[in-house]
C-alpha positions in Angstrom: 132.2 257.7 -23.7 130.7 255.7 -20.9 132.2 256.9 -17.8 134.6 254.7 -16.2 132.6 253.7 -13.0 130.3 252.4 -15.5 132.9 250.7 -17.4 134.3 248.8 -14.2 130.8 247.2 -13.3 129.1 246.5 -16.4 129.5 243.6 -16.7 128.5 242.3 -12.7 125.6 241.6 -11.4 125.1 243.4 -8.3 123.0 242.4 -5.5 121.9 244.9 -2.4 121.9 243.5 1.2 118.7 242.9 2.8 120.2 245.3 5.7 120.7 248.3 3.6 118.3 251.7 3.8 118.1 254.8 1.3 116.2 257.6 2.7 115.8 261.1 1.2 118.0 264.0 2.2 117.6 267.7 1.1 120.9 267.3 -0.8 119.7 263.8 -2.4 119.6 260.2 -1.2 121.5 258.7 2.3 122.3 254.7 1.9 123.3 253.6 5.3 123.1 250.5 7.3 123.9 249.8 11.0 127.6 250.2 10.2 127.5 253.3 8.5 126.2 255.1 5.2 126.9 257.3 2.4 125.1 260.7 1.0 124.7 260.4 -3.2 124.2 264.2 -3.8 122.3 264.8 -7.1 118.4 267.0 -7.8 116.8 263.5 -8.2 118.7 261.4 -6.3 116.0 259.9 -4.3 113.8 258.5 -7.5 116.7 257.3 -8.7 117.5 255.3 -6.1 113.5 254.5 -6.1 113.7 253.0 -9.4 117.3 251.1 -9.4 117.6 249.6 -6.4 114.8 247.2 -6.5 116.4 245.5 -9.7 119.6 245.0 -7.3 119.0 241.7 -6.8 121.7 239.8 -8.6 119.2 238.9 -11.8 120.5 241.2 -13.9 124.1 242.6 -14.9 124.6 246.6 -14.7 124.4 246.6 -18.6 121.4 244.8 -18.2 119.8 247.4 -15.9 121.2 250.2 -18.1 119.7 249.7 -21.5 118.6 252.5 -23.2 119.9 255.1 -21.0 122.4 257.4 -22.0 126.0 258.4 -20.6 125.2 260.5 -18.2 123.0 257.7 -16.3 124.7 255.4 -16.8 127.8 256.8 -15.0 125.6 257.6 -12.5 124.2 253.7 -11.9 128.0 252.9 -12.3 128.8 255.3 -9.6 126.3 253.9 -7.5 127.0 250.3 -8.2 130.4 251.1 -7.6 130.2 252.9 -4.5 127.6 250.3 -3.0 130.5 247.7 -3.8 132.9 249.5 -1.6 131.4 250.4 1.1 130.0 246.4 1.3 126.8 247.1 0.7 126.6 245.4 -2.3 128.0 242.2 -3.8 128.9 240.9 -7.2 126.9 237.8 -7.4 127.9 235.3 -9.9 126.0 234.4 -13.4 123.7 231.4 -13.2 125.7 228.3 -14.5 124.2 225.9 -17.0 124.2 223.2 -15.0 122.6 224.9 -11.7 120.2 222.3 -12.2 122.2 219.5 -11.2 123.7 221.1 -7.9 121.8 219.7 -4.7 119.2 221.5 -2.7 117.2 221.1 -0.4 114.0 219.2 0.2 110.8 220.8 -0.2 110.4 221.0 3.4 113.2 221.5 4.0 114.1 224.5 2.2 110.2 226.1 3.5 110.6 225.4 7.0 114.4 226.6 7.1 114.1 229.5 4.6 115.0 232.5 6.9 118.5 230.4 7.3 119.3 229.7 3.9 118.2 233.9 3.5 120.6 234.7 5.6 123.6 232.8 4.0 122.2 234.4 0.9 122.5 237.9 2.2 126.6 237.2 2.8 127.7 234.6 0.0 126.6 232.9 -3.2 125.3 229.7 -3.3 122.9 230.1 -0.1 121.4 226.1 -0.5 124.7 224.5 -0.9 126.2 226.6 2.5 123.0 225.6 4.2 123.3 222.0 3.1 126.9 221.9 4.0 125.8 223.2 7.5 122.5 220.6 7.9 124.8 217.9 6.6 127.6 218.2 9.0 127.1 215.9 11.9 127.8 217.0 15.5 128.5 215.9 18.7 128.4 218.4 21.9 130.5 216.7 24.6 128.9 218.7 28.0 125.8 217.9 30.1 125.3 221.6 31.4 122.9 224.1 30.4 125.6 225.7 27.8 125.8 222.1 25.7 121.5 221.8 25.9 121.6 225.3 24.2 123.8 224.7 21.7 122.1 221.0 20.7 118.7 223.0 20.6 120.0 225.8 18.4 121.7 223.3 15.9 118.4 221.1 15.7 116.3 224.5 15.2 118.4 226.0 12.4 118.2 222.4 10.7 121.3 220.2 11.8 120.1 216.6 10.6 122.2 214.9 12.8 123.1 216.0 16.7 125.0 213.6 19.4 124.9 214.5 22.9 126.3 212.9 25.8 124.3 210.4 28.4 124.3 212.8 31.2 122.3 215.8 29.2 118.8 215.9 30.0 117.4 215.3 26.2 113.6 215.7 26.9 113.1 219.3 25.2 115.6 218.5 22.5 113.1 215.1 21.7 110.8 217.6 21.5 112.4 220.2 19.2 113.0 216.6 17.1 110.2 215.2 17.0 108.7 219.1 15.7 111.2 219.1 12.7 110.5 215.1 11.8 106.7 215.9 11.6 107.0 218.8 9.2 108.8 217.0 6.8 112.6 217.7 8.1 114.2 214.6 9.5 116.5 215.0 12.2 118.1 212.5 14.5 119.5 212.7 17.9 122.1 210.1 18.7 123.6 209.4 22.3 127.2 209.1 22.2 129.0 205.9 23.2 131.1 206.5 26.6 132.3 203.8 28.5 131.8 204.3 32.4 133.6 207.4 33.9 135.0 208.4 31.0 135.0 210.7 28.3 134.2 209.8 24.9 137.7 209.8 22.6 138.1 209.9 19.0 137.2 206.6 18.0 134.2 206.9 19.6 133.4 210.4 17.9 134.3 208.9 14.6 130.3 209.3 13.0 131.2 213.0 13.8 132.9 215.7 11.9 132.8 219.0 14.3 132.9 218.3 18.0 131.8 221.0 20.7 133.1 221.2 24.2 131.3 222.6 26.6 131.3 221.7 30.5 132.2 225.5 32.1 135.1 224.9 34.9 135.0 220.8 33.7 135.6 221.3 30.1 139.3 221.5 30.1 139.3 217.8 31.7 137.2 216.6 28.5 138.8 218.9 25.8 142.9 218.1 27.0 142.8 214.3 26.3 141.1 214.9 22.9 143.6 217.5 22.2 146.8 215.1 23.3 145.3 212.2 21.4 145.7 214.7 18.5 142.8 216.1 16.1 142.1 213.2 13.2 142.1 215.5 9.7 139.0 216.7 8.7 138.0 216.7 12.2 137.1 220.1 14.2 137.2 220.9 17.7 135.1 224.0 19.3 135.4 224.2 23.1 133.5 226.8 25.4 134.7 226.5 28.7 135.9 228.8 32.2 138.4 230.5 33.1 138.8 232.2 36.5 135.2 235.0 36.0 135.7 234.5 32.5 133.8 232.5 29.8 135.9 231.8 26.9 134.9 230.3 23.5 137.4 228.9 21.2 139.7 228.8 19.8 138.5 226.6 16.8 140.8 223.7 16.1 142.1 221.3 13.1 144.8 219.2 12.4 147.8 221.7 11.5 146.6 224.8 12.5 148.7 226.7 15.2 146.7 228.2 18.2 144.9 225.6 20.2 142.9 225.4 23.5 146.6 225.1 25.4 147.9 228.5 23.5 144.7 229.8 24.7 145.4 228.6 28.5 149.0 229.9 28.4 148.3 233.3 27.2 145.3 234.0 30.0 147.7 232.5 32.9 150.5 235.0 31.7 148.5 238.2 31.0 149.1 240.8 34.1 146.7 241.8 35.9 144.7 238.7 35.8 143.4 236.7 38.3 146.9 234.4 38.7 145.2 231.9 41.2 142.8 230.8 38.2 146.1 229.4 36.3 147.0 227.4 39.2 143.5 226.2 40.0 143.5 225.3 35.9 146.5 223.2 36.0 146.4 221.5 38.8 142.9 220.1 38.6 144.3 219.0 35.2 147.6 217.2 36.2 145.5 215.7 39.1 142.9 213.4 37.3 139.8 212.7 39.7 140.7 215.8 41.8 137.4 218.7 41.7 137.5 221.1 39.1 138.5 224.5 39.0 136.8 226.8 41.6 135.2 229.7 39.5 131.8 231.3 38.4 129.7 229.2 36.1 127.4 230.9 33.5 124.0 231.4 34.8 120.6 230.2 32.8 120.6 233.3 30.3 123.9 233.4 30.0 124.6 229.5 29.0 121.7 230.2 27.0 123.6 233.1 25.2 127.0 231.2 25.0 125.1 227.8 23.9 123.3 229.8 20.7 126.2 231.6 20.0 128.3 228.0 19.5 125.2 226.9 17.5 126.0 229.9 15.0 129.7 230.0 15.2 128.8 225.9 13.9 126.7 227.7 10.7 129.5 230.1 10.2 132.0 227.2 10.2 130.2 224.6 7.8 128.5 227.3 5.4 131.4 229.4 5.5 128.8 232.4 4.5 130.6 234.3 6.8 134.3 233.8 8.7 134.1 232.0 11.8 134.7 234.3 14.6 136.6 232.0 16.6 139.1 230.9 13.7 142.2 232.1 15.1 140.7 234.1 18.3 139.0 233.3 21.1 135.9 235.6 22.7 136.1 236.0 26.4 133.3 237.3 28.1 133.1 238.9 32.0 130.5 236.6 33.6 129.6 239.5 36.1 129.5 242.1 33.8 128.7 240.1 30.4 131.5 241.9 28.6 132.7 240.6 25.7 136.0 240.8 23.8 137.3 238.9 20.7 141.0 238.8 20.6 143.1 236.9 18.1 145.2 234.1 19.2 148.8 233.0 18.6 150.8 229.5 18.9 152.5 229.9 22.7 156.1 229.0 21.9 155.8 226.7 24.9 152.6 224.4 24.0 153.5 221.4 23.2 150.9 220.9 20.3 151.9 223.6 18.4 155.7 223.6 19.1 157.8 223.2 16.0 158.4 219.8 15.0 161.6 217.9 15.5 163.0 218.2 11.7 162.1 222.1 11.9 163.9 222.6 15.3 167.2 220.6 13.7 167.5 223.1 10.7 170.7 224.6 10.2 170.7 228.1 11.5 171.1 230.2 8.1 173.9 233.0 7.7 173.8 236.7 8.3 174.6 239.5 6.4 175.2 242.7 8.7 175.3 244.7 5.5 171.4 243.9 5.7 170.8 245.3 9.0 168.7 248.8 8.7 167.4 248.0 4.5 164.3 246.2 5.9 160.9 248.0 4.9 160.2 248.3 8.4 161.3 252.1 9.3 164.3 253.0 11.3 163.2 254.5 14.7 163.1 258.3 15.0 166.2 260.2 14.3 167.1 264.1 14.1 166.3 264.0 10.5 163.1 261.6 10.6 161.2 262.9 13.4 159.1 265.3 11.5 157.9 262.2 9.4 156.1 259.5 11.5 153.3 258.4 9.5 155.4 255.1 9.1 157.0 254.8 12.0 153.4 254.7 13.2 152.3 252.5 10.9 154.9 249.9 12.2 154.3 250.3 15.6 150.1 249.8 14.7 151.6 246.7 12.9 153.4 245.5 16.2 150.8 246.2 18.3 148.5 243.8 17.2 151.0 241.5 19.9 149.5 244.0 22.7 146.0 242.8 24.5 145.1 242.5 27.6 143.9 238.5 27.4 145.4 236.5 24.5 148.5 239.4 23.6 152.4 238.3 23.9 152.4 241.3 25.8 149.4 242.7 27.6 149.4 246.6 27.7 151.4 249.9 27.2 151.3 251.5 30.8 152.6 254.6 29.5 149.7 256.9 29.2 149.6 258.4 33.2 153.7 259.1 32.4 154.8 262.6 32.2 156.2 262.8 28.9 159.0 266.1 28.6 161.7 266.6 29.0 162.3 263.0 27.3 159.3 260.4 25.9 158.6 257.2 27.9 156.9 253.9 27.2 156.2 250.8 29.5 155.0 247.8 27.9 153.9 244.8 30.4 154.1 241.3 29.8 154.0 238.1 31.6 156.8 235.7 31.5 154.6 232.7 33.3 157.2 231.7 36.0 158.3 233.0 39.2 160.2 235.9 38.0 156.4 237.1 37.6 154.8 239.7 35.2 156.9 242.6 33.9 157.1 246.2 33.0 159.9 246.8 30.7 160.5 250.6 30.3 161.9 252.8 27.3 162.7 256.2 26.3 163.1 258.4 23.2 164.2 261.6 22.4 161.4 262.6 19.9 157.7 260.1 19.8 156.0 258.1 22.6 155.3 255.8 19.0 159.3 255.6 19.2 159.4 255.1 22.9 156.4 252.4 22.3 158.8 250.7 19.2 162.0 250.8 21.5 160.0 249.2 24.2 158.7 246.6 22.3 161.9 245.4 21.1 163.6 245.4 25.0 160.0 243.2 25.9 160.8 241.1 22.8 163.8 240.1 23.9 163.2 239.7 27.3 159.7 237.9 26.2 162.9 235.1 24.2 165.2 234.8 27.2 161.8 234.0 29.4 159.0 232.6 28.1 160.8 231.2 24.5 162.1 227.2 25.2 165.4 226.4 23.5 164.5 224.1 20.4 166.7 222.1 18.6 168.9 221.4 22.4 171.6 218.6 20.9 174.9 216.7 22.3 178.6 218.1 21.8 179.5 217.1 18.3 181.9 218.3 15.7 182.4 222.5 15.5 181.3 223.1 19.3 182.9 226.0 20.3 184.4 226.2 23.5 182.9 227.2 26.4 185.7 229.1 28.0 186.2 231.0 24.8 183.2 233.1 25.4 182.9 236.6 26.4 180.3 235.5 28.7 182.2 232.7 30.5 182.1 233.0 33.9 184.9 230.9 34.5 183.7 228.3 36.6 184.8 224.7 35.8 182.5 222.6 34.0 180.9 221.3 30.4 177.6 222.2 28.8 175.2 219.8 28.7 172.7 221.3 25.7 173.7 222.8 22.7 172.4 224.6 19.9 173.2 225.5 16.3 174.7 228.5 15.1 176.6 230.5 12.4 179.4 232.7 12.2 178.8 236.2 11.4 182.5 236.2 10.4 183.4 233.1 8.4 179.2 232.4 7.8 180.3 228.7 9.2 177.9 226.5 11.2 178.8 225.9 14.8 177.5 224.3 17.9 177.3 226.8 20.9 176.0 225.8 24.5 172.8 226.6 25.1 173.2 227.7 28.6 175.3 230.6 26.8 172.3 231.7 24.4 169.4 231.8 27.5 172.0 232.6 30.3 168.4 232.7 32.8 167.1 229.4 31.8 167.4 225.9 33.0 170.5 225.1 30.9 172.8 227.7 32.5 172.0 226.3 36.0 175.7 225.5 36.9 176.2 229.3 36.1 179.1 228.3 33.8 178.0 231.5 31.8 177.3 235.1 33.2 173.9 235.7 33.6 173.3 238.8 31.3 171.7 240.3 28.6 175.0 240.7 26.4 174.4 239.9 23.0 170.5 239.7 23.0 169.0 241.6 20.0 165.8 242.7 18.5 164.6 244.3 15.3 162.8 244.0 12.3 165.0 241.3 10.5 167.4 238.6 11.2 170.3 241.5 10.0 169.1 243.7 12.3 168.7 241.5 15.2 172.1 240.4 14.8 173.4 243.9 14.7 171.8 245.1 17.7 172.9 241.6 19.4 176.7 242.5 18.2 176.2 246.0 19.5 175.5 244.7 23.0 178.0 241.6 23.0 180.6 244.1 22.3 179.6 246.8 24.3 179.6 244.3 27.4 183.4 243.5 26.1 184.1 246.6 26.8 182.4 246.9 30.1 184.2 244.1 31.2 187.5 245.2 30.1 187.1 248.8 32.3 185.9 246.8 35.3 189.3 244.4 35.0 191.1 248.2 35.3 191.2 249.4 31.3 190.6 253.5 31.8 188.1 255.1 29.8 188.2 258.8 28.9 185.9 261.3 29.7 184.2 263.0 26.6 183.4 266.7 27.2 179.2 267.4 27.6 178.2 270.6 26.9 174.9 272.2 25.3 176.5 274.7 23.1 177.5 271.8 20.5 175.4 271.8 17.1 174.2 268.8 17.1 170.4 269.3 18.4 169.9 266.0 20.6 173.1 266.3 22.0 172.5 269.8 23.1 168.8 268.5 24.3 169.7 265.5 26.6 172.4 268.0 27.8 169.6 270.4 28.8 167.1 267.7 29.9 170.4 266.2 32.1 170.2 269.9 34.0 166.7 270.1 34.1 166.6 266.3 35.8 169.3 267.9 38.4 172.1 265.5 37.0 175.6 266.0 37.1 176.3 263.6 34.1 179.7 262.2 33.4 180.5 260.8 29.6 183.0 257.7 28.9 184.6 256.3 26.0 185.5 252.6 26.7 187.7 252.5 24.1 186.0 250.0 22.1 186.6 252.1 18.2 190.4 251.0 18.6 189.1 247.4 18.7 186.8 246.7 16.6 186.0 250.3 15.6 182.3 250.2 17.2 182.0 253.4 19.4 181.0 252.1 22.7 179.8 255.1 25.5 179.1 254.8 29.2 177.1 258.0 30.8 176.7 257.8 34.6 175.6 260.2 37.3 176.2 258.9 41.1 175.0 255.1 41.4 173.1 255.5 38.1 174.6 254.3 34.4 174.0 253.4 30.9 175.7 252.3 28.0 175.6 251.8 24.4 177.3 251.4 21.3 176.8 252.4 17.8 178.9 252.5 14.8 179.5 255.7 15.0 180.1 258.2 18.6 176.9 260.2 18.1 174.5 257.5 17.8 176.2 255.9 21.0 176.3 259.0 22.8 172.5 259.9 21.9 171.6 256.6 23.3 173.4 256.4 26.5 172.2 259.6 27.4 169.0 258.7 26.8 168.9 255.6 28.4 170.2 257.0 31.5 167.9 260.3 31.6 165.1 258.2 30.7 165.3 255.8 33.7 165.9 258.6 36.1 163.1 260.8 34.9 160.7 257.5 35.2 161.6 257.1 38.5 160.9 260.7 39.2 157.6 260.0 38.0 155.0 259.5 40.9 153.0 258.4 38.1 155.3 255.4 37.5 154.0 251.9 38.8 157.1 250.9 40.1 160.1 252.2 41.9 162.7 251.8 39.2 162.7 251.7 35.6 163.6 248.1 34.7 164.8 248.4 31.1 165.3 244.6 30.5 167.6 241.9 31.8 170.7 243.0 33.6 174.0 243.5 31.3 176.4 243.6 33.7 174.6 242.9 37.7 175.6 245.0 40.6 178.3 247.1 38.4 178.8 250.4 40.6 180.0 252.5 37.5 181.4 255.2 39.8 184.3 252.3 40.5 185.8 252.8 36.8 189.1 254.2 36.2 188.9 257.4 34.3 191.9 258.9 32.5 192.4 262.1 29.8 195.0 259.9 28.8 193.2 257.4 27.3 192.5 258.8 23.9 190.1 257.3 22.3 191.1 256.3 18.6 188.5 258.4 17.2 189.2 261.9 19.3 189.5 263.9 15.9 186.2 265.3 15.2 184.3 267.6 12.8 183.1 270.6 14.7 180.1 269.0 15.3 181.0 266.0 17.4 180.3 263.8 14.5 183.4 261.2 13.8 185.8 261.9 10.7 185.3 258.2 9.7 182.5 255.6 10.9 183.2 251.8 10.2 181.0 249.8 8.2 180.2 246.0 9.4 182.4 244.8 7.2 185.3 246.6 8.5 183.8 245.5 12.2 184.0 241.9 11.2 187.3 242.1 9.5 188.7 243.6 12.9 187.2 240.6 14.9 189.0 238.2 12.6 192.3 239.7 12.8 192.1 240.2 16.4 191.2 235.8 15.7 187.8 236.2 17.4 184.8 235.1 16.1 180.6 236.2 16.6 178.2 233.4 16.5 174.6 234.5 16.0 171.5 232.2 17.5 168.2 232.9 16.5 165.9 232.6 20.0 162.5 234.2 18.6 159.1 232.6 17.9 156.5 232.8 15.3 154.2 234.7 17.3 157.0 237.8 17.6 157.3 237.1 13.5 153.9 236.9 13.1 154.3 241.2 13.6 158.5 241.2 12.3 160.0 241.1 15.3 163.1 239.2 15.4 165.4 238.2 17.9 169.1 236.5 18.2 171.9 236.1 21.1 175.2 237.0 19.8 177.5 235.0 21.4 181.5 236.4 21.2 184.3 234.9 21.4 188.0 236.2 23.4 190.9 237.5 21.8 192.7 234.0 20.4 195.9 233.7 22.4 198.2 230.7 21.0 197.4 227.3 21.7 193.7 228.3 22.3 190.9 226.4 20.6 187.8 228.5 19.6 
């Protein structure tokens, strides 16, 4: 019976890549190329390879090659071909179609002159002739009068492009010679001068005869690129820029109608990246805002670098049009330092503040989907580590790697992890740096975990996502007050100042699932809709998680913690909770001992929220420092409060910490001195009866929490605050707005 490997590939036609070599070894034969290799171990493997490899041309199927061979030899051929496929050392090609003679093919002179280009396409994909013809027949306009533009046009003509348009200001003497040589060799080529009005760059109407437009010019490129972007890229047309940003040359992104992630997104990302030249962003946008002003300051590519970039652009056009390889600038940018020549390619996600990639009015006006809190914790993403799951961290690390796609030094949503110099004892610390792009400046958001640095990084990404949603993502779908609006003063975050909110956003009730309108200033209290300070500038109600339900659950816990803290500030007594390292709970015992190691006398207070909503809210304080946390059970809330307090202290004591104090996000209650809170042993919490391990005897579920809110005449409204860039990595953010307890005559 034939081997399974043979049966799997028997009907395929393998074509080995042209860059694959095979070398005899003492144990067999080594197949290798620049990307790697593998060893085929057998006594006669090398001789076997010399016999079979010359026939892996795609002209014959594996079954044809194995005619007359025994099962053992067939299995050997099948195993080799399967391995070549898996390692991308070969690919299966399609059988010749019956009507191949009807397919368009290059003219004989064209096929002869550009045989290397056709062979290059054939190395990676089928239908090499058709792919080359798509490249040759694509009409390309090159907008620019610099060396990059000249080298790009040269590359296109030398590699077979039939029609290239250039600006009148470009010196075309060398290009004319290239065209004349191609024409003399029987390969028609045309160099056109683009029609341009004096003192103005070509518009889309003047570029109607071209399929793909390349924009160059270094520091001047944005001025000719932005008008094309603002006018809208016509359907079926493609735009590819090469431009300068400070001391960097940037190639891309590739733009087409309806494709998210444009040049403006790239400029915004580069300008927000922490540790970068922020003056370059100011220079760029000021030059664009003042037509006729000098171009932004910065380096220009020298002649060797201009040749490199120009040829790269020509090669990129070949990739785009032929499809032999994916375009390197599709969905990403290539950044090259013009001094060191270091090159980095990074994915580019649409920036939420980009006017060209912003969600449409219909999408922004869409009703908010109802959120079922019972779904919290059920998403496929692994939960943050606990004592039970800490030893099985593989899934957590995999999820962290997925989210880390947002962390990039040039074009990332977040710039980098800044935790490697930090001491990871006793707690694990992480810091995520991000730029907010305005007067707030860059932020370094810190978070902590008891078990893993991976867990600390996950928490830091959640906290950074909340900051990003508040300070970077604009409010979409803001509308006027209408029926279903929630009274400003009914919210727990209301400041008490008189006034009426001007902007409103769509929300949905967690309690009733009914739609509502809530003040935009309460959704983003640090934003422009709260300039009258009708609402406290607090992170209360902000939540992040791997699903909308997880984010809403985190937001509701935050809102309830803030509400409990407000009651304590207004005089409600908190109950002391004893702390001892003799507790059977390993996490609590570790945190108590860690507090002693850090020299802290920690006091734990129960703020009494359990008797109201069923959610436990615990505050840990040590002198002027404090941290508050909420959870469905006391143990989780206690661990979180102690962890955040001790983590902040450990961070501040670390000489390698980038700043003096830990930035854990926007404040929950600014300027609070937790030492002033009233403490009374008589304020015994309703859930004081616990087991021997300190755990709750009964833990409220989300349905019970919502029922208690309903019974108290309260509601909780959720508003999505995230953007597509965060969601692409499985991060969702929301704001939950909690109403006060309803009194007779109140109108919520």
